[in-house]
N, CA, C and O atoms as a GROMACS GRO file, in nm:
protein
  304
    1MET      N    1  -1.097   4.600   0.796
    1MET     CA    2  -1.085   4.470   0.859
    1MET      C    3  -1.223   4.412   0.889
    1MET      O    4  -1.248   4.293   0.866
    2ILE      N    5  -1.311   4.496   0.941
    2ILE     CA    6  -1.447   4.449   0.973
    2ILE      C    7  -1.519   4.409   0.845
    2ILE      O    8  -1.594   4.311   0.844
    3ARG      N    9  -1.497   4.484   0.740
    3ARG     CA   10  -1.561   4.454   0.612
    3ARG      C   11  -1.516   4.317   0.560
    3ARG      O   12  -1.598   4.240   0.509
    4ARG      N   13  -1.387   4.286   0.572
    4ARG     CA   14  -1.336   4.155   0.527
    4ARG      C   15  -1.391   4.042   0.611
    4ARG      O   16  -1.425   3.936   0.559
    5ALA      N   17  -1.400   4.064   0.741
    5ALA     CA   18  -1.454   3.961   0.831
    5ALA      C   19  -1.602   3.936   0.800
    5ALA      O   20  -1.647   3.822   0.799
    6SER      N   21  -1.676   4.042   0.774
    6SER     CA   22  -1.818   4.028   0.740
    6SER      C   23  -1.834   3.951   0.609
    6SER      O   24  -1.922   3.866   0.598
    7LEU      N   25  -1.750   3.980   0.512
    7LEU     CA   26  -1.755   3.911   0.384
    7LEU      C   27  -1.724   3.763   0.402
    7LEU      O   28  -1.790   3.678   0.342
    8ALA      N   29  -1.625   3.732   0.484
    8ALA     CA   30  -1.590   3.592   0.510
    8ALA      C   31  -1.704   3.517   0.576
    8ALA      O   32  -1.730   3.402   0.541
    9VAL      N   33  -1.772   3.579   0.670
    9VAL     CA   34  -1.886   3.517   0.737
    9VAL      C   35  -2.000   3.494   0.638
    9VAL      O   36  -2.061   3.387   0.639
   10LEU      N   37  -2.029   3.590   0.553
   10LEU     CA   38  -2.136   3.575   0.454
   10LEU      C   39  -2.105   3.464   0.354
   10LEU      O   40  -2.194   3.388   0.317
   11LEU      N   41  -1.981   3.455   0.312
   11LEU     CA   42  -1.942   3.348   0.220
   11LEU      C   43  -1.954   3.211   0.287
   11LEU      O   44  -2.000   3.116   0.225
   12ALA      N   45  -1.915   3.201   0.411
   12ALA     CA   46  -1.926   3.075   0.483
   12ALA      C   47  -2.071   3.034   0.501
   12ALA      O   48  -2.105   2.917   0.483
   13LEU      N   49  -2.158   3.127   0.534
   13LEU     CA   50  -2.301   3.097   0.549
   13LEU      C   51  -2.363   3.057   0.416
   13LEU      O   52  -2.446   2.966   0.412
   14GLY      N   53  -2.324   3.122   0.310
   14GLY     CA   54  -2.375   3.087   0.178
   14GLY      C   55  -2.333   2.947   0.137
   14GLY      O   56  -2.412   2.873   0.078
   15THR      N   57  -2.209   2.909   0.168
   15THR     CA   58  -2.160   2.775   0.138
   15THR      C   59  -2.238   2.671   0.217
   15THR      O   60  -2.276   2.567   0.163
   16LEU      N   61  -2.263   2.697   0.344
   16LEU     CA   62  -2.339   2.603   0.426
   16LEU      C   63  -2.482   2.589   0.376
   16LEU      O   64  -2.538   2.479   0.380
   17THR      N   65  -2.541   2.697   0.329
   17THR     CA   66  -2.677   2.692   0.276
   17THR      C   67  -2.683   2.605   0.152
   17THR      O   68  -2.775   2.525   0.137
   18VAL      N   69  -2.586   2.618   0.062
   18VAL     CA   70  -2.584   2.538  -0.060
   18VAL      C   71  -2.561   2.391  -0.027
   18VAL      O   72  -2.626   2.304  -0.085
   19ILE      N   73  -2.471   2.362   0.063
   19ILE     CA   74  -2.440   2.224   0.099
   19ILE      C   75  -2.558   2.157   0.167
   19ILE      O   76  -2.581   2.038   0.145
   20SER      N   77  -2.632   2.228   0.250
   20SER     CA   78  -2.739   2.166   0.327
   20SER      C   79  -2.874   2.169   0.256
   20SER      O   80  -2.972   2.121   0.312
   21SER      N   81  -2.882   2.224   0.136
   21SER     CA   82  -3.010   2.228   0.066
   21SER      C   83  -3.047   2.088   0.018
   21SER      O   84  -2.959   2.005  -0.004
   22PRO      N   85  -3.178   2.062   0.000
   22PRO     CA   86  -3.221   1.929  -0.041
   22PRO      C   87  -3.163   1.886  -0.175
   22PRO      O   88  -3.138   1.969  -0.262
   23ALA      N   89  -3.142   1.758  -0.188
   23ALA     CA   90  -3.090   1.704  -0.314
   23ALA      C   91  -3.197   1.711  -0.422
   23ALA      O   92  -3.316   1.703  -0.395
   24HIS      N   93  -3.152   1.726  -0.544
   24HIS     CA   94  -3.243   1.730  -0.657
   24HIS      C   95  -3.219   1.608  -0.745
   24HIS      O   96  -3.105   1.571  -0.772
   25ALA      N   97  -3.327   1.547  -0.788
   25ALA     CA   98  -3.315   1.436  -0.881
   25ALA      C   99  -3.285   1.490  -1.020
   25ALA      O  100  -3.301   1.610  -1.045
   26ARG      N  101  -3.243   1.404  -1.108
   26ARG     CA  102  -3.210   1.449  -1.243
   26ARG      C  103  -3.336   1.485  -1.320
   26ARG      O  104  -3.447   1.452  -1.278
   27ALA      N  105  -3.318   1.550  -1.432
   27ALA     CA  106  -3.431   1.595  -1.514
   27ALA      C  107  -3.491   1.477  -1.590
   27ALA      O  108  -3.422   1.382  -1.626
   28CYS      N  109  -3.620   1.486  -1.613
   28CYS     CA  110  -3.691   1.385  -1.689
   28CYS      C  111  -3.664   1.408  -1.839
   28CYS      O  112  -3.674   1.520  -1.887
   29ARG      N  113  -3.630   1.302  -1.911
   29ARG     CA  114  -3.603   1.314  -2.054
   29ARG      C  115  -3.732   1.332  -2.134
   29ARG      O  116  -3.840   1.299  -2.086
   30ILE      N  117  -3.719   1.384  -2.254
   30ILE     CA  118  -3.834   1.403  -2.343
   30ILE      C  119  -3.893   1.267  -2.379
   30ILE      O  120  -3.819   1.171  -2.402
   31ASP      N  121  -4.025   1.259  -2.385
   31ASP     CA  122  -4.100   1.137  -2.417
   31ASP      C  123  -4.082   1.027  -2.312
   31ASP      O  124  -4.082   0.908  -2.343
   32TYR      N  125  -4.068   1.069  -2.187
   32TYR     CA  126  -4.062   0.975  -2.075
   32TYR      C  127  -4.158   1.021  -1.965
   32TYR      O  128  -4.184   1.140  -1.949
   33HIS      N  129  -4.209   0.925  -1.892
   33HIS     CA  130  -4.289   0.951  -1.771
   33HIS      C  131  -4.193   0.928  -1.655
   33HIS      O  132  -4.127   0.824  -1.648
   34CYS      N  133  -4.185   1.024  -1.563
   34CYS     CA  134  -4.091   1.013  -1.452
   34CYS      C  135  -4.161   1.031  -1.319
   34CYS      O  136  -4.257   1.106  -1.307
   35GLU      N  137  -4.111   0.959  -1.220
   35GLU     CA  138  -4.157   0.972  -1.083
   35GLU      C  139  -4.035   0.986  -0.994
   35GLU      O  140  -3.941   0.906  -1.002
   36THR      N  141  -4.037   1.086  -0.909
   36THR     CA  142  -3.930   1.106  -0.813
   36THR      C  143  -3.989   1.099  -0.674
   36THR      O  144  -4.077   1.178  -0.639
   37TYR      N  145  -3.941   1.005  -0.595
   37TYR     CA  146  -3.987   0.987  -0.458
   37TYR      C  147  -3.884   1.050  -0.365
   37TYR      O  148  -3.764   1.023  -0.376
   38TYR      N  149  -3.931   1.134  -0.274
   38TYR     CA  150  -3.843   1.204  -0.180
   38TYR      C  151  -3.862   1.147  -0.040
   38TYR      O  152  -3.974   1.134   0.010
   39TYR      N  153  -3.750   1.115   0.023
   39TYR     CA  154  -3.750   1.057   0.157
   39TYR      C  155  -3.679   1.151   0.255
   39TYR      O  156  -3.597   1.233   0.215
   40SER      N  157  -3.712   1.137   0.381
   40SER     CA  158  -3.650   1.221   0.483
   40SER      C  159  -3.522   1.160   0.540
   40SER      O  160  -3.448   1.227   0.611
   41ASP      N  161  -3.497   1.033   0.509
   41ASP     CA  162  -3.379   0.966   0.565
   41ASP      C  163  -3.308   0.885   0.458
   41ASP      O  164  -3.367   0.850   0.356
   42SER      N  165  -3.181   0.855   0.482
   42SER     CA  166  -3.098   0.786   0.383
   42SER      C  167  -3.139   0.639   0.363
   42SER      O  168  -3.103   0.579   0.262
   43ASP      N  169  -3.213   0.582   0.457
   43ASP     CA  170  -3.260   0.444   0.443
   43ASP      C  171  -3.387   0.435   0.359
   43ASP      O  172  -3.436   0.325   0.332
   44HIS      N  173  -3.440   0.549   0.319
   44HIS     CA  174  -3.563   0.558   0.238
   44HIS      C  175  -3.680   0.489   0.307
   44HIS      O  176  -3.754   0.412   0.244
   45THR      N  177  -3.697   0.516   0.435
   45THR     CA  178  -3.808   0.456   0.510
   45THR      C  179  -3.925   0.552   0.527
   45THR      O  180  -4.039   0.508   0.543
   46THR      N  181  -3.900   0.683   0.526
   46THR     CA  182  -4.006   0.780   0.547
   46THR      C  183  -4.026   0.865   0.421
   46THR      O  184  -3.947   0.955   0.393
   47LEU      N  185  -4.131   0.835   0.345
   47LEU     CA  186  -4.163   0.909   0.224
   47LEU      C  187  -4.227   1.042   0.262
   47LEU      O  188  -4.323   1.046   0.339
   48VAL      N  189  -4.173   1.152   0.207
   48VAL     CA  190  -4.227   1.284   0.241
   48VAL      C  191  -4.288   1.355   0.120
   48VAL      O  192  -4.359   1.454   0.137
   49GLY      N  193  -4.260   1.307  -0.001
   49GLY     CA  194  -4.316   1.371  -0.119
   49GLY      C  195  -4.290   1.294  -0.246
   49GLY      O  196  -4.200   1.210  -0.253
   50VAL      N  197  -4.371   1.325  -0.348
   50VAL     CA  198  -4.357   1.261  -0.480
   50VAL      C  199  -4.376   1.368  -0.587
   50VAL      O  200  -4.465   1.453  -0.577
   51LYS      N  201  -4.294   1.361  -0.690
   51LYS     CA  202  -4.308   1.449  -0.806
   51LYS      C  203  -4.334   1.362  -0.927
   51LYS      O  204  -4.256   1.272  -0.958
   52TYR      N  205  -4.446   1.387  -0.996
   52TYR     CA  206  -4.483   1.314  -1.116
   52TYR      C  207  -4.462   1.405  -1.236
   52TYR      O  208  -4.499   1.522  -1.232
   53GLU      N  209  -4.403   1.352  -1.342
   53GLU     CA  210  -4.388   1.426  -1.467
   53GLU      C  211  -4.442   1.338  -1.579
   53GLU      O  212  -4.392   1.228  -1.602
   54ASN      N  213  -4.544   1.387  -1.651
   54ASN     CA  214  -4.603   1.306  -1.757
   54ASN      C  215  -4.525   1.323  -1.888
   54ASN      O  216  -4.425   1.395  -1.893
   55CYS      N  217  -4.571   1.258  -1.991
   55CYS     CA  218  -4.500   1.253  -2.118
   55CYS      C  219  -4.492   1.387  -2.192
   55CYS      O  220  -4.408   1.403  -2.280
   56VAL      N  221  -4.576   1.481  -2.158
   56VAL     CA  222  -4.570   1.613  -2.221
   56VAL      C  223  -4.500   1.717  -2.133
   56VAL      O  224  -4.492   1.834  -2.170
   57GLY      N  225  -4.450   1.675  -2.017
   57GLY     CA  226  -4.372   1.764  -1.932
   57GLY      C  227  -4.446   1.830  -1.818
   57GLY      O  228  -4.388   1.910  -1.745
   58ASP      N  229  -4.576   1.799  -1.801
   58ASP     CA  230  -4.651   1.855  -1.689
   58ASP      C  231  -4.606   1.791  -1.558
   58ASP      O  232  -4.583   1.670  -1.552
   59GLU      N  233  -4.592   1.872  -1.454
   59GLU     CA  234  -4.549   1.823  -1.323
   59GLU      C  235  -4.663   1.829  -1.222
   59GLU      O  236  -4.745   1.921  -1.224
   60THR      N  237  -4.667   1.729  -1.136
   60THR     CA  238  -4.760   1.726  -1.024
   60THR      C  239  -4.682   1.690  -0.898
   60THR      O  240  -4.606   1.593  -0.897
   61TRP      N  241  -4.701   1.769  -0.793
   61TRP     CA  242  -4.633   1.745  -0.665
   61TRP      C  243  -4.733   1.698  -0.560
   61TRP      O  244  -4.846   1.747  -0.554
   62VAL      N  245  -4.690   1.604  -0.479
   62VAL     CA  246  -4.766   1.562  -0.361
   62VAL      C  247  -4.666   1.563  -0.246
   62VAL      O  248  -4.563   1.497  -0.254
   63GLY      N  249  -4.695   1.635  -0.140
   63GLY     CA  250  -4.603   1.644  -0.027
   63GLY      C  251  -4.497   1.749  -0.052
   63GLY      O  252  -4.522   1.853  -0.111
   64ARG      N  253  -4.376   1.719  -0.004
   64ARG     CA  254  -4.267   1.816  -0.016
   64ARG      C  255  -4.140   1.747  -0.066
   64ARG      O  256  -4.132   1.624  -0.071
   65ARG      N  257  -4.043   1.828  -0.102
   65ARG     CA  258  -3.914   1.776  -0.148
   65ARG      C  259  -3.830   1.740  -0.027
   65ARG      O  260  -3.810   1.821   0.063
   66GLY      N  261  -3.781   1.618  -0.026
   66GLY     CA  262  -3.695   1.572   0.084
   66GLY      C  263  -3.549   1.571   0.041
   66GLY      O  264  -3.516   1.608  -0.072
   67SER      N  265  -3.464   1.530   0.130
   67SER     CA  266  -3.320   1.531   0.106
   67SER      C  267  -3.269   1.410   0.030
   67SER      O  268  -3.157   1.411  -0.020
   68TYR      N  269  -3.351   1.305   0.020
   68TYR     CA  270  -3.306   1.180  -0.040
   68TYR      C  271  -3.400   1.136  -0.152
   68TYR      O  272  -3.500   1.068  -0.125
   69PRO      N  273  -3.370   1.174  -0.278
   69PRO     CA  274  -3.458   1.139  -0.389
   69PRO      C  275  -3.431   0.999  -0.445
   69PRO      O  276  -3.320   0.947  -0.436
   70GLU      N  277  -3.535   0.941  -0.502
   70GLU     CA  278  -3.524   0.814  -0.574
   70GLU      C  279  -3.600   0.836  -0.706
   70GLU      O  280  -3.719   0.868  -0.703
   71PHE      N  281  -3.533   0.818  -0.818
   71PHE     CA  282  -3.585   0.857  -0.948
   71PHE      C  283  -3.618   0.736  -1.034
   71PHE      O  284  -3.539   0.642  -1.043
   72TYR      N  285  -3.736   0.737  -1.097
   72TYR     CA  286  -3.778   0.630  -1.188
   72TYR      C  287  -3.822   0.693  -1.320
   72TYR      O  288  -3.888   0.797  -1.321
   73GLU      N  289  -3.785   0.629  -1.431
   73GLU     CA  290  -3.813   0.682  -1.563
   73GLU      C  291  -3.866   0.569  -1.653
   73GLU      O  292  -3.808   0.461  -1.658
   74THR      N  293  -3.978   0.596  -1.723
   74THR     CA  294  -4.042   0.497  -1.808
   74THR      C  295  -4.070   0.559  -1.945
   74THR      O  296  -4.124   0.670  -1.950
   75PRO      N  297  -4.036   0.494  -2.055
   75PRO     CA  298  -4.067   0.550  -2.187
   75PRO      C  299  -4.217   0.561  -2.209
   75PRO      O  300  -4.294   0.479  -2.158
   76CYS      N  301  -4.259   0.662  -2.284
   76CYS     CA  302  -4.402   0.681  -2.314
   76CYS      C  303  -4.444   0.592  -2.430
   76CYS      O  304  -4.560   0.594  -2.470
   0.00000   0.00000   0.00000
């Protein structure tokens, strides 16, 4: 009984961890330059990080990943 209860608690915690993890923007397509802006709030007023992806797939991060991404894609 204790083993089943422990398993149920672990599954519930795992579900909460997945649900509360930061959102991920979609992947950048081949031959595109992409910028993903991460905000800390749903109104997109506080920018906390930016991810740049150039045309050959190199990534550059500034700041951190937030919960509210905004994705822009431009052909190379």
